[in-house]
N, C-alpha and C positions, 0 to 999 in steps of 0.2 A: 757353374753353379756351384754355390755352396748348398750341400743337398745332406748335412745332420743337424743345422742350428734350427730348422723351421720345423722339426718333426717329422720329415717322411721316414716312412716305414720299408719301404722298399722301391722297387721299378714296377709299375706297369705296362705292359705289353698287351698289343691288340694282335690277332693273328686270325686266320681261316678257321671257322669253326670246324673241331672237327683232329686239328693237328696241333692241341695243346700240349699234347705228349711229347710231339717231335722238336716245338719251340725248347718247351723243358728239357731236354736233351743237350740242346745246342747249347743253352743258356749254363748249364751245369757245367759242360766239356770246356766252353770258352772260360768261363770263371775259374775252373779248375787249372787251365793252362795257363791262367794268370797270378796263380796261387792263393785264389780265392775260394771261401766256400760260401753256398747258397742253396735255399729250398724254395720250393716253388709251393704256393695255394693255387690252387687250379679244380676248377669243376669243367668235366670232359663236356664239350660242345659248346662252351661257353663264349671262346672266340676271345678268351684272355687269359693272362697268366699274371701272378703278383709274384715275382721273385723278390726275396728278400735275402741279405748277408748273414752270413754265420756269426760273423764278428761284429756286427751292426755298424759297418762303414757303408753308408748308402752311395755317398761319393767314390770310393774306390769300385765298388762294383759297376757303377756308370761308367766309369772309365773304362774298365775292361770290358764293357758292354757297348760300344758304341751303335747307333742306329745304322750307320753306314757299311757296318760289318756284319749284322745278322741278316740271316736268310728269311725263316719263319716269321718274322716279326713285320707287322706293317707299321706300328707306331712304339714309341717307348718314350717313358718321362719319370722321373720322381715322383711318387705317389704319397699320400697321407693315407693313413688307417680309414678304413671301409667305416661310411656310416650306415649304421644298419636301424631296421625298425621306424624308419621315418614317420611321423605323423601326416596321413592325408591332409590333417587340416592344417598343416604349418610345415610344410618341407622344407620353405628355405631358413629357418632360424639355425640349425644345424650345419648348412653348407655356410652362411656368412660369417658363423661364428669360427668354423675352423679356417676360412679363408683368412681372416682378418687376424686371428692366434699366431698363425704363419709369421707375419711381419713383411711378407713378400707384396711388391707392386707388379701388376701386369696391366699391358695395354689391348687384352683381346681374351674373350671368354669361348671356348667351343664346349658346345654340350654335343656330347656323342654316346652311340648306343652299341650294343655287339650288332655285329652282321647276322642276325639271328631273327627267326620270325616271332619271336618276343620281342627282342631289340627293336626291331619295326612296329610293334605296336605301342612303343614307349613316344613316339613320335609327338603327338596330340599333345601330350602331358607336357613334353619337352619344351613345346611351343608355348604353350601358357605361362611358363616359369622365366622364360629367357629375358624378356623386358624387365619384369618387377625385380628379378636377381641382379642384372646389370644395374639397374638403379642404384640399389641399394650400396653394391661393391662399390660405384661411384661415390656415393656419397661418405662412404666410409674409407675412402682413401685406397683402396685397393686397387681398383680399375681406375687408372691414368692416360692421358692421352700419350704420353711418352715413358716406357719403361723399358727401355732395351730390347722391345721384342719377345717380352715373356709374355707366354700365354697359359690362363688357366684353363684345364683341360676338367670338364665335370662330366663322367662317365659313369652313365645310369646301369647299372647291372639290373636293376630291375626299377619298380616305381617306387620301393620304399628302401632301397638299397643305392646309394651313390659312393664312389671315390672320387676326389680331388687330386691333381698334380699339377705340375710346373713344367714347362720345356722351353728351352732357348732356341733362337735361330741357328740352322746348322747341327744340330744335335737330335731333330726330329722328322717327321714326314711333315710335309707343308700340305697335304689333302686331309678333309676332316674324316676321322676314322680310318686313316693312312690308306684311305680309297680312291684310285682315279677312276670315274666312273667315264666311259668313252661309250658314243653313239656308234654303234655297229651300222658301217656302210652300205648302202644296197646295192652298190654296184660288184661289192668285193665277192669273189665265189664262194668265199666259208667265214664263219664268225671267228674261226682262229686267227683272222687277221688282225686281230684287237691284241694278242699275244706281243706281236709284235712292236705295234705302235706304243703299248704301254710301256715295252722295253726300252723303247726309245727316250718316253718321257723320263723312266726311271733313271736309264745310265747318262745319255748324254744331254749335258745343260742345253738348253733352248738358244740360249746364244750360238751353240756349236753347230746347229742344225744347219746352216746354210753352208759351212765348210766340210763337214763330216759326212752330212748326209745330201751330196749335191747333184744338180742334173750332170749326167753326162757319166757318172761314174760307173763302174762294171761290178756287176754282183753275182753272187751264186746263191742259189736257193737248193739244197739238198732235201729230197723228200718234198717235190714240190706241190704235186698235184692236189687238189685241183687249182691253186694259186693262191691261197689265201695271203699268203707272205710276200708273194711275186708281187701282188697286186700293191702293196704295200711301196716295196722298192721301185717298181715301176709310173706309181704316182710323185714320187720323187724324183722323176726323170732319168731313173738308171736303166741301162742295159743288163738283162739279167738271162745267165745259164739256168734255167730250170732243170733240173735232176729227178725222174721219176719213171719209171715205168707205167705208171698211171696216167690216164689224159687229164689235159690242162683247159682250162675255160677255153672256148672259142673266142670270148670277146678280149682277153688278155692277149692271145696269140695274132689276133686283129692289129693290136698296137704296132706292131713289127718290133717291139723293145725285147722281145723275149725268143730265146731259143732253146728247143722242148730236145734234150737229151734222154732218151728210153734207154738208160743204163740204171746199173746199180751203185746205189749212192756211197756204198762202204769201198768203192774202187775206183769211181769216177775220178781224173786227173783235170786240172783246168787247162786249158792250154795256152793261158798266161796268166800269172797273176792280178787277182782283182782286189778291189778296196773292202767288200764285204763280202761277208759268210754267214748266210743264216740256214737254219736247221730246226725241223719240228719232227722228226721222225718217232716213229713208235718203236723202240728196241729197247734192249738193256741199255741202263744209265752207263754202264760202265764199258760196253761196245762204242755207244755215242761219245761218250768223252775221251776216250782213247784215238777215234777218228779225227775229234775236233784238236786234239793235241798236235795229230799228223799235219794237218791243215797248217796249223800256227807256227810248229817248227820250221816245216817246208818254206815259209814264207808264201803260199799261196793265197794268203789273206792279209788285211791290215788289220781286219777289225771284224768281231764274229758274235753272231746271238744267238744262241740256241737253248732247246728246253731238254732237260734229264727228265723222263719219266720216272716216278719213284715206284717204289716197291709196298706192300702192304704192313710190311715192318720194318724197323731199323732205318726208316728213312734218313735219319739226319746221319745216321753213320756211313749211309750208303753215297750221300752226299759228298760227305766228308772225305771220304775215300776218293772220289771223282776227281774231286777240287785238286786234292793232292796228287794224284796222277798227272793230272795237266799241269800244275804249278812246279812239280819234279822234273818233268821234261822239259820246259822251258827254262828252268835254271841250268840245267845240265847243258843245254843247249846256249847259255850264256844271252837269252833273250830277254830283254827287257823289257816288261808288261804290267799290264794292271788287269786286275781280275776283278768282278761282281757278280753277285750272284744273289735272287730274292726271289720268294713265292709271290708271284703277282697276283691282283686280284682277279684277273683273266685268264688266269692258270686254274689247274684242278690238281689232281694228284701229279703234280711235276712242281720243278722249279724252272726261272730262266736265268741264263750265264751270260754277261758280256767279257769278253777279253780283246784288250787293244795292245797293239805290238807298239813299243815306242820306237 
C-alpha cells in the first residue's frame, strides 16, 4: 500500500484498554530493530495507540510492524490525522472531505469504537451516521463495488473526535475492532474454554481445522482442571491426557476420552508423543516458557498453544524474553518451527502463544 501520498500521519492500532504502554513499548522496540524511530500519541485506558515515524515514512514503519508479528495489537492500519471538534450539527462533512482528498478507493467502510464503556456509548451515534456516510462516499467515488479489498476504518475516539485509516487484506484483522466475540458454551466447565477456541481461530486457518484439529488425535492439557481447555479438545474428538492435581469435571470424564493424571504438570512426561499440547497454568511466565520449550525440543508434541501470565510491570520485555528463550532452544536443536503470539480478546493479564514444529 502506498502510505505516504494520501497523507497518512502514522499507524493507528487498537489494543486491550490498559495495555497502551505495553503496545507502545513493543512498537518502539520492533521499529528500533528495523533501524526506524517512532513515537506514540496515546491516552491511558483509551484502547488505541497512534504511532508516528520519526523520519516521516509511514510506509517503512508499516513494513517493519506487520500485524501478524504484533502481540499487543488487535488491529493496525495507516491512518490520517485526527479530526477533532466535530460539529454535532454536521459531523460527516470533515470525514467526507478527508476521505475524498486522500484519492483512495475502498469497497467497505467499518465504523469502530474503543473497547471501553465510553466507546460502547457511541453505538447509537455510529448507527445513525453509517448509511448517510456510505451514500455520500459512494456518490463521490470513494466507496466502490471493487477496490482490491481496501477498507476504510472510521474510528470514533469520541462523539466529536474521529480518525480515518485504510487497510488491505492480509495486513489487518478481519474482525470488527480486532475482536472475535465467542459465545460461552454452557456445557464447558469454565469460561477459560474461550481462550483456546479463540487461539485456534487466530493461529490456525479455518480450512486447516479438519486436518490439524482432527478426530482421533491425542492431546495433553497441562494444568487442566476443571477442564475448560480439555472440553475443546474432546469436542474436536481428541483423546486427552489431563494433567492436574485438582479435580476434573465429571461430565468430561464420562466421555471416556479423558485420562486424568494427578501429577505435577512441570514434571509429568507423556507415555508417547502427541499431536497437541495445551497449557493454561498460572505460574511465572519464564517457568512456563521453559517447560513448553522442553516439550517442543523433545518432540513430545507437534503443536502447542499455551498462555503466559504477565507481570504488573515490563510486560513487553518479559514476553520478549520468554519467546526468545523458546526460539533459541529450538534453533539450537535445529528444529524448524513457526511461532506466533497475541493478546487475545478473551485473555486478560496474559498472552497466548502458538508453536508448530515443521
